[in-house]
One Martini backbone bead per residue (centre of mass of N, CA, C, O) as a GRO file, in nm:
protein
  310
    1MET     BB    1   1.141   0.587  13.825
    2GLU     BB    2   1.145   0.898  13.783
    3PRO     BB    3   1.042   1.096  13.527
    4LYS     BB    4   1.294   1.273  13.491
    5LEU     BB    5   1.496   1.046  13.498
    6ALA     BB    6   1.376   0.877  13.265
    7ASN     BB    7   1.405   1.108  13.053
    8ASP     BB    8   1.710   1.151  13.066
    9TYR     BB    9   1.788   0.864  13.001
   10GLN     BB   10   1.665   0.853  12.720
   11MET     BB   11   1.841   1.078  12.598
   12VAL     BB   12   2.120   0.945  12.644
   13ARG     BB   13   2.030   0.670  12.485
   14THR     BB   14   1.903   0.844  12.203
   15GLY     BB   15   2.130   1.116  12.137
   16ARG     BB   16   2.214   1.259  12.415
   17SER     BB   17   2.446   1.380  12.591
   18GLY     BB   18   2.600   1.346  12.913
   19PHE     BB   19   2.695   1.515  13.227
   20PHE     BB   20   2.946   1.477  13.504
   21GLU     BB   21   3.031   1.625  13.799
   22GLN     BB   22   3.362   1.605  13.963
   23ARG     BB   23   3.578   1.488  14.194
   24ARG     BB   24   3.913   1.379  14.121
   25GLY     BB   25   4.187   1.206  14.097
   26PHE     BB   26   4.510   1.386  14.021
   27ILE     BB   27   4.831   1.253  13.923
   28ALA     BB   28   5.175   1.341  13.897
   29VAL     BB   29   5.447   1.171  13.720
   30TRP     BB   30   5.811   1.197  13.742
   31GLY     BB   31   6.121   1.102  13.599
   32LYS     BB   32   6.377   0.881  13.531
   33GLU     BB   33   6.222   0.655  13.740
   34ALA     BB   34   5.920   0.631  13.686
   35ILE     BB   35   5.878   0.361  13.542
   36GLN     BB   36   6.014   0.180  13.757
   37PHE     BB   37   5.831   0.255  13.993
   38LEU     BB   38   5.553   0.201  13.874
   39ASP     BB   39   5.605  -0.095  13.776
   40GLY     BB   40   5.639  -0.185  14.097
   41LEU     BB   41   5.307  -0.095  14.168
   42ILE     BB   42   5.162  -0.210  13.914
   43THR     BB   43   4.959  -0.429  13.701
   44ASN     BB   44   5.073  -0.290  13.462
   45ASP     BB   45   5.270  -0.208  13.167
   46MET     BB   46   5.454   0.069  13.159
   47LYS     BB   47   5.668   0.006  12.925
   48THR     BB   48   5.425   0.022  12.691
   49LEU     BB   49   5.372   0.333  12.726
   50ALA     BB   50   5.293   0.565  12.512
   51ASP     BB   51   5.277   0.864  12.391
   52GLY     BB   52   4.925   0.924  12.455
   53GLY     BB   53   4.869   0.689  12.620
   54GLN     BB   54   4.658   0.440  12.785
   55MET     BB   55   4.572   0.280  13.110
   56LEU     BB   56   4.470   0.018  13.295
   57ALA     BB   57   4.477  -0.015  13.665
   58ALA     BB   58   4.643  -0.131  13.973
   59PHE     BB   59   4.687  -0.085  14.327
   60PRO     BB   60   4.852  -0.292  14.532
   61ASN     BB   61   4.931  -0.480  14.784
   62ALA     BB   62   5.117  -0.739  14.921
   63GLN     BB   63   4.823  -0.910  14.919
   64GLY     BB   64   4.658  -0.802  14.648
   65ARG     BB   65   4.510  -0.568  14.749
   66LEU     BB   66   4.320  -0.294  14.712
   67MET     BB   67   4.385   0.056  14.656
   68ALA     BB   68   4.352   0.123  14.327
   69VAL     BB   69   4.188   0.240  14.052
   70VAL     BB   70   4.330   0.326  13.725
   71ARG     BB   71   4.443   0.581  13.497
   72VAL     BB   72   4.704   0.608  13.247
   73LEU     BB   73   4.867   0.904  13.114
   74ARG     BB   74   5.085   0.988  12.861
   75HIS     BB   75   5.287   1.306  12.884
   76GLY     BB   76   5.557   1.254  12.781
   77ASP     BB   77   5.732   1.261  13.096
   78ARG     BB   78   5.438   1.227  13.196
   79PHE     BB   79   5.227   1.079  13.451
   80LEU     BB   80   4.867   1.045  13.453
   81VAL     BB   81   4.664   0.990  13.744
   82GLU     BB   82   4.342   0.839  13.773
   83THR     BB   83   4.093   0.861  14.036
   84GLU     BB   84   3.924   0.833  14.301
   85GLU     BB   85   3.855   1.025  14.565
   86ALA     BB   86   3.867   0.781  14.774
   87THR     BB   87   4.190   0.710  14.660
   88ARG     BB   88   4.388   0.956  14.657
   89GLU     BB   89   4.542   0.973  14.923
   90THR     BB   90   4.651   0.684  14.931
   91LEU     BB   91   4.800   0.704  14.660
   92TYR     BB   92   4.980   0.952  14.719
   93THR     BB   93   5.126   0.840  14.964
   94ASN     BB   94   5.243   0.589  14.823
   95LEU     BB   95   5.411   0.755  14.610
   96PHE     BB   96   5.577   0.960  14.791
   97ARG     BB   97   5.764   0.758  14.944
   98PHE     BB   98   5.944   0.712  14.667
   99THR     BB   99   6.097   1.002  14.638
  100PHE     BB  100   6.348   0.909  14.833
  101ALA     BB  101   6.478   0.671  14.622
  102GLY     BB  102   6.474   0.878  14.370
  103ASP     BB  103   6.389   0.975  14.037
  104PHE     BB  104   6.091   1.084  14.187
  105PHE     BB  105   5.780   1.246  14.116
  106VAL     BB  106   5.498   1.412  14.298
  107GLU     BB  107   5.156   1.543  14.219
  108ASP     BB  108   4.869   1.699  14.336
  109LEU     BB  109   4.597   1.809  14.107
  110SER     BB  110   4.292   1.790  14.200
  111GLU     BB  111   4.221   2.095  14.291
  112GLN     BB  112   4.275   2.217  13.978
  113TYR     BB  113   4.026   2.022  13.892
  114LEU     BB  114   3.761   1.932  13.683
  115TYR     BB  115   3.527   1.661  13.629
  116PHE     BB  116   3.408   1.528  13.313
  117GLU     BB  117   3.148   1.304  13.247
  118ILE     BB  118   3.067   1.111  12.947
  119PHE     BB  119   2.753   1.032  12.809
  120GLY     BB  120   2.685   0.860  12.513
  121PRO     BB  121   2.665   0.874  12.146
  122LYS     BB  122   2.852   1.138  12.103
  123LYS     BB  123   3.149   1.101  11.944
  124ASP     BB  124   3.263   1.409  11.918
  125LEU     BB  125   3.322   1.399  12.249
  126TYR     BB  126   3.560   1.139  12.231
  127HIS     BB  127   3.805   1.338  12.184
  128SER     BB  128   4.107   1.494  12.240
  129ASN     BB  129   4.049   1.760  12.061
  130VAL     BB  130   3.854   1.898  12.258
  131VAL     BB  131   4.099   2.006  12.453
  132GLU     BB  132   4.242   2.220  12.262
  133ARG     BB  133   4.065   2.471  12.365
  134ILE     BB  134   4.216   2.383  12.649
  135GLU     BB  135   4.460   2.461  12.843
  136GLY     BB  136   4.538   2.181  13.047
  137ALA     BB  137   4.372   1.962  12.930
  138TYR     BB  138   4.232   1.620  12.982
  139ALA     BB  139   4.187   1.298  12.821
  140PHE     BB  140   3.973   1.008  12.885
  141GLU     BB  141   3.899   0.694  12.803
  142LEU     BB  142   3.588   0.525  12.800
  143PRO     BB  143   3.368   0.269  12.745
  144TYR     BB  144   3.115   0.509  12.753
  145GLY     BB  145   3.339   0.751  12.676
  146ALA     BB  146   3.448   1.034  12.876
  147GLY     BB  147   3.722   1.217  13.040
  148TYR     BB  148   3.759   1.555  13.185
  149PHE     BB  149   4.029   1.765  13.271
  150VAL     BB  150   3.958   2.087  13.403
  151PRO     BB  151   4.033   2.375  13.476
  152ASN     BB  152   3.878   2.574  13.694
  153GLU     BB  153   3.881   2.842  13.512
  154ASP     BB  154   3.736   2.651  13.256
  155ALA     BB  155   3.468   2.513  13.342
  156SER     BB  156   3.250   2.699  13.245
  157GLY     BB  157   3.321   2.695  12.938
  158PHE     BB  158   3.291   2.384  12.909
  159ARG     BB  159   2.996   2.370  12.992
  160GLN     BB  160   2.892   2.550  12.759
  161PHE     BB  161   2.994   2.371  12.531
  162LEU     BB  162   2.810   2.128  12.603
  163THR     BB  163   2.522   2.279  12.619
  164ASP     BB  164   2.525   2.488  12.369
  165GLU     BB  165   2.696   2.325  12.135
  166ASN     BB  166   2.583   1.998  12.229
  167SER     BB  167   2.323   1.943  12.407
  168CYS     BB  168   2.385   1.873  12.686
  169ILE     BB  169   2.313   1.702  12.985
  170PRO     BB  170   2.270   1.692  13.304
  171VAL     BB  171   2.376   1.467  13.546
  172SER     BB  172   2.266   1.301  13.801
  173PRO     BB  173   2.351   1.104  14.059
  174GLU     BB  174   2.131   0.895  14.002
  175LEU     BB  175   2.192   0.852  13.701
  176ARG     BB  176   2.487   0.781  13.721
  177GLU     BB  177   2.442   0.528  13.888
  178THR     BB  178   2.293   0.369  13.664
  179LEU     BB  179   2.512   0.389  13.445
  180ARG     BB  180   2.737   0.258  13.600
  181ILE     BB  181   2.599  -0.020  13.643
  182GLU     BB  182   2.537  -0.084  13.344
  183ASN     BB  183   2.864  -0.056  13.285
  184GLY     BB  184   3.024  -0.210  13.525
  185VAL     BB  185   3.118   0.003  13.747
  186PRO     BB  186   3.309   0.024  14.010
  187ARG     BB  187   3.302   0.134  14.357
  188TYR     BB  188   3.455   0.274  14.601
  189GLY     BB  189   3.299   0.153  14.899
  190VAL     BB  190   3.080  -0.051  14.747
  191ASP     BB  191   3.232  -0.283  14.542
  192MET     BB  192   3.512  -0.189  14.677
  193ASP     BB  193   3.823  -0.255  14.860
  194ASP     BB  194   4.084  -0.350  15.086
  195THR     BB  195   3.964  -0.666  15.045
  196THR     BB  196   4.011  -0.670  14.750
  197ILE     BB  197   4.107  -0.876  14.504
  198VAL     BB  198   4.192  -0.775  14.202
  199PRO     BB  199   4.075  -1.024  14.020
  200GLU     BB  200   3.772  -0.990  14.124
  201LEU     BB  201   3.688  -0.763  13.911
  202GLY     BB  202   3.723  -0.852  13.597
  203LEU     BB  203   3.888  -0.642  13.438
  204SER     BB  204   3.979  -0.548  13.140
  205GLY     BB  205   4.323  -0.475  13.127
  206LEU     BB  206   4.436  -0.463  13.436
  207ILE     BB  207   4.641  -0.713  13.385
  208SER     BB  208   4.969  -0.825  13.381
  209TYR     BB  209   5.134  -1.156  13.341
  210ASN     BB  210   5.439  -1.052  13.180
  211LYS     BB  211   5.605  -0.800  13.341
  212GLY     BB  212   5.665  -0.877  13.633
  213CYS     BB  213   5.750  -0.726  13.913
  214TYR     BB  214   5.528  -0.650  14.196
  215ILE     BB  215   5.330  -0.545  14.420
  216GLY     BB  216   5.136  -0.847  14.467
  217GLN     BB  217   5.211  -1.052  14.232
  218GLU     BB  218   5.226  -1.335  14.352
  219ILE     BB  219   4.919  -1.355  14.427
  220ILE     BB  220   4.798  -1.289  14.151
  221ALA     BB  221   4.944  -1.508  13.990
  222ARG     BB  222   4.839  -1.757  14.152
  223ILE     BB  223   4.546  -1.722  14.083
  224HIS     BB  224   4.571  -1.736  13.769
  225PHE     BB  225   4.741  -2.023  13.754
  226ARG     BB  226   4.511  -2.195  13.906
  227GLY     BB  227   4.238  -2.048  13.733
  228HIS     BB  228   4.082  -1.887  13.986
  229VAL     BB  229   3.860  -1.730  14.165
  230ALA     BB  230   3.632  -1.742  14.419
  231LYS     BB  231   3.543  -1.452  14.314
  232ARG     BB  232   3.322  -1.218  14.118
  233LEU     BB  233   3.229  -0.971  13.936
  234ALA     BB  234   2.881  -0.920  13.857
  235GLY     BB  235   2.569  -0.973  13.720
  236LEU     BB  236   2.216  -0.891  13.790
  237VAL     BB  237   1.877  -1.015  13.729
  238LEU     BB  238   1.558  -0.973  13.785
  239SER     BB  239   1.302  -1.200  13.729
  240GLU     BB  240   1.106  -1.018  13.854
  241SER     BB  241   0.923  -0.787  13.952
  242GLU     BB  242   0.964  -0.465  14.095
  243GLU     BB  243   0.795  -0.532  14.360
  244TYR     BB  244   1.061  -0.712  14.470
  245SER     BB  245   1.309  -0.506  14.507
  246LYS     BB  246   1.345  -0.484  14.820
  247ASP     BB  247   1.544  -0.750  14.818
  248LEU     BB  248   1.735  -0.574  14.622
  249VAL     BB  249   2.015  -0.502  14.810
  250PRO     BB  250   2.275  -0.389  14.953
  251GLY     BB  251   2.424  -0.682  15.118
  252VAL     BB  252   2.284  -0.905  15.015
  253GLU     BB  253   2.261  -1.242  15.016
  254LEU     BB  254   2.356  -1.518  14.834
  255SER     BB  255   2.183  -1.810  14.701
  256THR     BB  256   2.104  -2.106  14.637
  257ILE     BB  257   1.842  -2.316  14.601
  258ASP     BB  258   1.985  -2.508  14.843
  259GLY     BB  259   2.142  -2.278  15.045
  260LYS     BB  260   2.403  -2.178  14.926
  261ASN     BB  261   2.656  -1.982  14.906
  262ALA     BB  262   2.692  -1.705  14.630
  263GLY     BB  263   2.718  -1.412  14.777
  264ARG     BB  264   2.705  -1.041  14.702
  265VAL     BB  265   2.553  -0.744  14.710
  266THR     BB  266   2.643  -0.391  14.610
  267SER     BB  267   2.454  -0.290  14.361
  268VAL     BB  268   2.155  -0.087  14.260
  269ALA     BB  269   1.912  -0.081  13.977
  270SER     BB  270   1.705   0.077  13.745
  271SER     BB  271   1.648  -0.046  13.414
  272VAL     BB  272   1.503   0.082  13.138
  273LEU     BB  273   1.624  -0.076  12.904
  274LEU     BB  274   1.555  -0.367  13.053
  275LYS     BB  275   1.318  -0.366  13.258
  276LYS     BB  276   1.503  -0.392  13.525
  277MET     BB  277   1.650  -0.516  13.791
  278ILE     BB  278   1.990  -0.445  13.897
  279ALA     BB  279   2.331  -0.577  13.969
  280LEU     BB  280   2.600  -0.588  14.171
  281ALA     BB  281   2.829  -0.868  14.233
  282PHE     BB  282   2.966  -1.118  14.434
  283VAL     BB  283   3.042  -1.430  14.277
  284ARG     BB  284   3.076  -1.740  14.295
  285TYR     BB  285   3.239  -1.945  14.075
  286ASP     BB  286   3.015  -2.177  14.047
  287HIS     BB  287   2.795  -1.909  13.958
  288LEU     BB  288   2.904  -1.745  13.683
  289GLU     BB  289   2.726  -1.851  13.478
  290PRO     BB  290   2.541  -1.746  13.253
  291GLY     BB  291   2.198  -1.804  13.374
  292THR     BB  292   2.228  -1.832  13.665
  293GLU     BB  293   2.043  -1.915  13.947
  294VAL     BB  294   1.966  -1.708  14.228
  295LEU     BB  295   1.933  -1.580  14.564
  296ALA     BB  296   1.766  -1.269  14.677
  297GLY     BB  297   1.658  -1.385  14.925
  298GLU     BB  298   1.344  -1.503  14.777
  299HIS     BB  299   1.464  -1.405  14.495
  300ARG     BB  300   1.528  -1.429  14.166
  301VAL     BB  301   1.846  -1.437  13.993
  302VAL     BB  302   2.051  -1.351  13.712
  303VAL     BB  303   2.343  -1.420  13.575
  304THR     BB  304   2.583  -1.186  13.422
  305HIS     BB  305   2.743  -1.002  13.225
  306LEU     BB  306   2.986  -0.749  13.181
  307PRO     BB  307   2.805  -0.541  13.071
  308PHE     BB  308   2.467  -0.474  13.021
  309THR     BB  309   2.570  -0.268  12.812
  310ALA     BB  310   2.710  -0.162  12.495
   0.00000   0.00000   0.00000
């Protein structure tokens, strides 16, 4: 890791928050039948979402394969759905086609907002009242911090609030990628795509198994009640020194010590905190036990739970 990147990493990990700006999908849904329609499309139980509450969920297709991972925030009679920019258009198109079937409305707000993702230990930046200073801003809780959708016209002021009033540092794309991987957050088009079966992600709180029917539910439930998926997203830690890291790259196949297929690496980073190369990978079920050694290329890696860091 380059010196500046390592220095910024240490600051974020030891006392100063960092922020990363990006465009992200932000879609509003409302109408008398909004709960009914959303509940029939999404893996979590929309009927239980109270005003001001939020939940993690996925939109699957009829085969139980992933269309988008989302967070849903209920704001009065509106449901605000955030997702990656890579899945925004597909998700919006999927939602919009149901507006012809009943009292159900959808609006893509993505271009009206800039998204600020906050990393680090500064807890006073992780509360919804932070956005009370900006009308029309929305806060989402994340496992490692918070995400704020800020209207474009207020983005400069919010950035100044972060840097001048709270001494936050800008996070580069390279550092954000390291923090993402350490926190076990999959990225669409890198760690997951439309071939991923939703339970393979293994994300806590993503799926309700007692909510009733939704698109893809039969396949997802069948996988759950038979006991397990064939493979699941997990962490890997390189057992050897970083000089061997050239073999730990996205796309490399994993194998057991005796040569059987064990999965595939999807993302790789150098973790300063762990002083190891780490990776996200889909690991076959028989090898998911933490501490299991498998091979990435010719070098040993150890399977571990996600996230890598608390």
